[in-house]
C-alpha positions in Angstrom: 79.1 -59.7 -6.9 75.4 -59.2 -6.1 74.2 -62.1 -8.2 76.0 -65.4 -8.2 75.3 -68.9 -9.6 73.5 -67.7 -12.7 74.0 -71.2 -14.0 75.1 -74.1 -11.7 78.1 -76.1 -12.7 77.8 -79.5 -14.4 77.9 -82.2 -11.8 81.2 -83.5 -13.2 83.7 -84.2 -10.5 83.9 -87.2 -8.2 86.3 -85.6 -5.9 86.0 -82.2 -4.3 88.9 -79.9 -5.1 91.7 -79.8 -2.7 90.4 -82.4 -0.2 93.8 -84.0 0.5 93.6 -83.0 4.1 90.1 -84.6 4.6 89.7 -87.9 6.4 87.8 -89.5 3.6 87.7 -89.4 -0.2 84.7 -90.3 -2.4 84.8 -93.6 -4.2 85.3 -94.0 -7.9 81.7 -95.3 -8.2 80.4 -91.9 -7.1 81.0 -90.3 -10.5 77.9 -88.2 -11.2 76.1 -87.6 -14.5 76.8 -84.7 -16.8 73.8 -82.4 -16.2 73.3 -78.7 -15.9 70.7 -77.0 -13.7 69.4 -73.5 -13.3 70.0 -72.0 -9.9 67.7 -69.5 -8.3 68.6 -65.9 -9.1 69.5 -64.1 -5.8 68.8 -60.4 -6.0 70.2 -59.4 -2.6 69.3 -55.8 -3.1 65.6 -56.8 -3.2 65.6 -59.0 -0.2 66.0 -57.9 3.4 67.6 -60.8 5.3 67.5 -59.0 8.6 63.7 -58.7 8.3 63.3 -62.5 8.3 63.2 -63.9 11.8 66.0 -66.3 12.9 63.5 -68.0 15.2 60.6 -69.2 13.0 57.3 -69.9 14.8 55.7 -73.3 14.4 52.4 -74.1 16.1 53.1 -77.8 16.2 56.8 -77.5 17.0 57.8 -79.1 13.7 60.4 -77.5 11.4 60.8 -78.9 7.9 64.1 -77.3 7.1 67.0 -77.3 9.6 70.4 -75.8 9.7 73.3 -77.2 11.8 76.0 -74.5 12.2 79.7 -74.8 11.9 81.9 -73.6 14.8 81.6 -70.0 15.6 78.6 -67.7 15.8 75.4 -68.0 13.7 75.7 -64.3 12.9 79.5 -64.4 12.1 79.1 -62.1 9.1 80.7 -64.9 7.1 80.3 -68.7 6.5 77.6 -69.6 9.0 75.6 -66.5 8.3 75.8 -66.8 4.5 74.7 -70.4 4.6 71.9 -69.6 7.1 70.6 -66.7 5.0 70.1 -69.2 2.1 68.0 -71.3 4.4 66.0 -68.4 5.7 65.3 -66.9 2.3 64.2 -70.2 0.6 62.0 -71.1 3.6 60.4 -67.6 3.9 59.7 -67.4 0.2 58.2 -70.9 0.1 56.3 -70.9 3.3 58.4 -73.5 5.0 59.1 -73.7 8.8 62.8 -73.6 9.6 65.1 -73.7 12.6 68.8 -73.6 13.3 70.7 -75.8 15.7 74.1 -74.9 17.2 76.0 -78.0 18.5 76.7 -77.7 22.2 80.3 -77.1 23.2 80.8 -74.0 21.0 84.3 -74.0 19.5 85.0 -77.2 21.3 82.0 -79.1 19.9 82.5 -82.8 19.4 81.2 -85.2 16.8 78.6 -86.3 19.3 77.6 -82.7 19.8 77.1 -82.3 16.1 75.2 -85.6 15.8 72.9 -84.6 18.7 72.1 -81.4 16.9 71.2 -83.3 13.8 69.1 -85.8 15.8 67.3 -82.9 17.5 66.5 -81.6 14.0 65.1 -85.0 12.9 63.1 -85.3 16.1 61.6 -81.8 15.3 60.4 -83.0 12.0 63.2 -82.0 9.6 62.8 -83.2 6.1 66.1 -81.8 5.0 69.1 -80.6 7.1 71.7 -78.2 5.8 75.1 -78.8 7.5 77.8 -76.2 7.3 81.5 -77.1 7.3 83.8 -80.1 6.7 83.9 -80.8 10.5 80.4 -82.2 10.1 81.6 -85.3 8.3 81.7 -87.9 11.0 78.4 -86.8 12.6 76.8 -86.4 9.2 77.7 -90.0 8.2 76.2 -91.3 11.3 73.0 -89.3 11.0 72.5 -89.9 7.3 73.1 -93.7 7.9 70.5 -93.8 10.6 67.9 -91.5 9.1 67.7 -92.6 5.5 64.4 -90.8 4.9 65.9 -87.5 5.7 68.0 -85.5 3.2 71.2 -83.6 4.1 73.0 -80.8 2.3 76.8 -80.8 3.1 78.1 -77.3 2.4 81.9 -77.3 1.8 81.5 -81.0 1.6 82.2 -84.0 -0.5 80.5 -87.4 -1.1 80.5 -89.6 2.0 79.9 -93.3 2.6 78.5 -95.4 5.4 80.4 -98.0 7.5 80.0 -100.6 4.7 81.4 -98.2 2.1 78.1 -97.5 0.4 77.7 -94.0 -1.0 75.2 -92.0 1.0 72.8 -90.7 -1.6 70.7 -88.8 0.9 73.7 -86.4 1.3 74.2 -83.7 -1.3 77.7 -82.3 -1.0 78.5 -78.8 -2.4 81.9 -77.2 -2.5 83.6 -74.2 -4.1 86.8 -73.3 -5.9 87.9 -70.9 -3.1 91.4 -70.8 -4.6 89.9 -68.8 -7.5 88.2 -66.3 -5.2 91.4 -66.0 -3.2 93.4 -65.5 -6.4 91.2 -62.6 -7.5 91.6 -60.9 -4.1 95.4 -61.3 -4.1 95.7 -60.1 -7.7 93.4 -57.1 -7.1 95.3 -56.1 -3.9 98.6 -55.9 -5.7 97.2 -54.2 -8.8 95.7 -51.7 -6.4 99.2 -50.9 -5.3 99.6 -52.8 -2.1 102.9 -54.7 -1.7 102.8 -55.5 2.0 100.1 -58.2 2.5 98.9 -60.5 5.2 96.7 -63.6 5.4 95.1 -64.7 8.7 93.3 -68.1 8.3 90.8 -70.0 10.3 90.7 -73.6 11.2 94.3 -73.9 12.3 95.4 -74.8 8.8 93.1 -77.9 8.8 90.1 -76.3 7.0 90.3 -77.2 3.3 88.2 -74.2 2.2 90.4 -71.7 4.1 93.5 -73.4 2.8 92.3 -73.0 -0.7 91.4 -69.4 -0.2 94.9 -68.7 1.2 96.8 -70.6 -1.5 94.9 -68.8 -4.2 95.6 -65.5 -2.5 99.4 -66.1 -2.7 99.2 -67.1 -6.4 97.1 -64.1 -7.4 99.5 -61.7 -5.6 102.5 -63.4 -7.2 101.1 -63.1 -10.7 100.1 -59.5 -10.3 103.5 -58.6 -8.9 105.2 -60.3 -11.8 103.2 -58.4 -14.3 104.0 -55.1 -12.5 107.6 -56.0 -11.9 107.4 -55.5 -8.2 108.1 -57.6 -5.1 105.5 -58.4 -2.4 106.0 -59.3 1.2 103.3 -61.4 2.8 102.8 -62.5 6.4 100.8 -65.8 6.4 99.5 -67.5 9.5 96.9 -69.8 11.0 97.6 -68.7 14.6 94.7 -67.8 16.8 92.2 -68.9 14.2 91.3 -72.5 15.1 87.9 -71.5 16.5 87.1 -69.0 13.8 86.6 -66.4 16.5 87.8 -62.9 17.3 90.3 -62.8 20.2 92.7 -60.4 21.9 95.6 -62.6 20.8 94.6 -62.5 17.2 94.1 -58.8 17.3 97.4 -58.2 18.9 99.2 -60.3 16.2 97.4 -58.4 13.4 98.1 -55.1 15.0 101.8 -56.0 15.1 101.7 -56.8 11.4 100.0 -53.5 10.6 102.4 -51.4 12.8 105.3 -53.1 11.0 104.1 -52.1 7.6 101.5 -54.5 6.5 98.9 -52.6 4.4 96.1 -55.1 3.9 95.2 -58.4 5.5 93.0 -61.1 4.1 90.9 -62.2 7.1 89.7 -65.7 6.2 87.7 -67.4 9.0 84.3 -66.4 10.3 84.2 -64.0 13.2 88.0 -63.6 13.0 87.1 -60.6 10.9 86.2 -58.6 14.0 89.8 -58.7 15.2 91.0 -57.7 11.8 88.6 -54.8 11.6 89.7 -53.5 15.0 93.5 -53.8 14.2 93.1 -52.2 10.7 91.0 -49.3 12.2 93.7 -48.6 14.8 96.4 -48.5 12.1 94.5 -46.8 9.2 95.0 -50.0 7.2 92.8 -52.3 5.2 91.1 -55.7 5.3 89.9 -58.1 2.6 86.8 -60.0 3.7 85.7 -63.5 3.0 82.8 -65.7 2.0 80.2 -62.9 1.8 80.5 -59.2 1.0 81.7 -57.8 4.4 82.0 -54.1 3.2 79.0 -53.1 5.4 80.8 -54.4 8.5 83.7 -52.0 8.4 85.0 -49.2 6.3 88.4 -50.9 6.4 87.2 -53.5 3.9 88.4 -52.8 0.4 86.8 -56.0 -1.1 85.8 -59.5 -0.2 86.7 -62.9 -1.6 83.1 -64.4 -1.9 81.4 -67.6 -2.7 77.8 -68.3 -3.4 76.7 -69.8 -0.1 73.1 -68.5 -0.1 72.5 -69.4 -3.7 74.0 -72.9 -3.3 71.7 -73.6 -0.4 68.7 -72.3 -2.2 69.5 -74.4 -5.2 69.7 -77.6 -3.1 66.5 -76.9 -1.3 64.8 -76.2 -4.6 66.0 -79.5 -5.9 64.6 -81.3 -2.9 61.2 -79.7 -3.0 61.0 -80.3 -6.7 61.4 -84.0 -6.2 64.8 -83.9 -7.9 67.2 -84.4 -5.0 68.6 -87.6 -6.7 70.2 -85.2 -9.2 72.6 -84.0 -6.5 72.4 -86.6 -3.8 75.7 -88.6 -3.4 77.3 -86.5 -6.1 79.9 -83.8 -5.9 78.8 -80.4 -7.0 81.8 -78.1 -7.3 81.2 -74.4 -8.0 83.7 -71.9 -9.3 84.2 -68.9 -11.6 82.6 -70.7 -14.6 79.3 -70.7 -12.7 79.6 -67.1 -11.3 80.0 -68.8 -7.9 83.1 -67.0 -6.7 84.4 -63.5 -7.1 84.7 -60.0 -5.8 81.7 -57.7 -5.0 82.4 -54.9 -7.5 79.4 -52.8 -6.5 80.9 -52.2 -3.0 84.6 -52.4 -3.3 86.7 -49.3 -2.7 89.5 -49.9 -5.1 90.3 -47.3 -7.7 93.5 -48.5 -9.6 92.2 -52.0 -10.2 89.3 -51.2 -12.5 86.1 -53.0 -13.2 87.4 -53.7 -16.7 90.5 -55.2 -15.3 88.5 -57.4 -13.0 86.1 -58.6 -15.8 89.0 -59.5 -18.0 90.7 -61.5 -15.3 87.4 -63.2 -14.3 86.8 -64.1 -18.0 90.3 -65.7 -18.1 89.4 -67.8 -15.1 86.2 -68.9 -16.6 87.8 -69.9 -19.9 90.7 -71.6 -18.2 93.3 -69.2 -19.7 94.3 -68.5 -16.1 94.6 -71.6 -14.0 94.8 -71.6 -10.2 96.1 -74.5 -8.2 94.0 -75.9 -5.4 96.7 -78.3 -4.1 97.7 -76.3 -1.0 99.7 -79.3 0.2 102.4 -78.1 -2.2 102.6 -74.7 -0.6 106.3 -73.8 -0.5 107.4 -70.5 0.8 110.3 -70.4 -1.7 108.2 -71.3 -4.7 107.0 -67.7 -5.5 109.3 -65.6 -7.5 107.6 -62.3 -6.6 106.2 -63.0 -3.2 108.4 -63.3 -0.1 106.2 -65.4 2.2 106.8 -65.1 5.9 104.9 -68.0 7.5 104.1 -67.0 11.1 103.8 -70.1 13.4 
């Protein structure tokens, strides 16, 4: 999926999908208006992200656009990098200074660390700050409450309120229907002929986006298996993924799965993919990537469950600099198949049995609602899937 978000979703939901595990829910008064907006077309083939510097030069030390990373590395080939590339592209194409801030503490970053990163961005002249990941919530509420003149974009977020319960309209939350992207990946894998699957998720099972990816993956595999009249075995685990990082322990676990017959693993969590690539390479097995097209990172990748991180960031920044931030501030923008915001990158996948025509038909069914995917991962029950034997590894 080289171009996503051809048309942005109507701002029609007061509650981000699947946020049951989050610490706060948006108030009923946060219901946004029904409007549609054109998002920037992102022709990745015509833009060299690596050619744009990560460290922008600013003669006066001021940076108008800031990015505060989630846990993990900036260049994680996944969530952080996809979001950052949206910042870099918009800024470079619109002659804006930009800078990224990684909270101190690394994978053990605290709310104070995240707030300090946001404060540093404000002190350096940030007009708008893009914050990646639901873990930003507490720090973001504090920063947005203190710096009312600064705008914030909350990727994988939801409407937030200050200590008095007032909706923070200087925060624009954008989330995705990852369950749909996960569904496409699971369905495609089984249709391709794989019946021994794995899922290795990040965030320790506490990250809503990863949970939605994983729950959709199971549903897609189950539906495809039912259609084919086959049974699927799936290892499913959050072990060793809390920090979204590669590790010897994670690689050892995945290597064990592969050596025991697992054919393809959905690696869902930032730099965790590096462990999956290594384990798959050692076993002549396959990986499904996440967030962005990861096919260039390893020849073990058969496809990736993607979402339009770059384009969503560019859309929000365009709104801000057009003087239209109030159209998205304090309102939940939820993006899915209906907006071309989730999917599989058909130009680079290596599948042969699951055809482009098959994919387009399934995607059309998701867009129309003929195929519905549950986002309520709190209802995940290992015994609920008729055609998938789910082995939850804890």
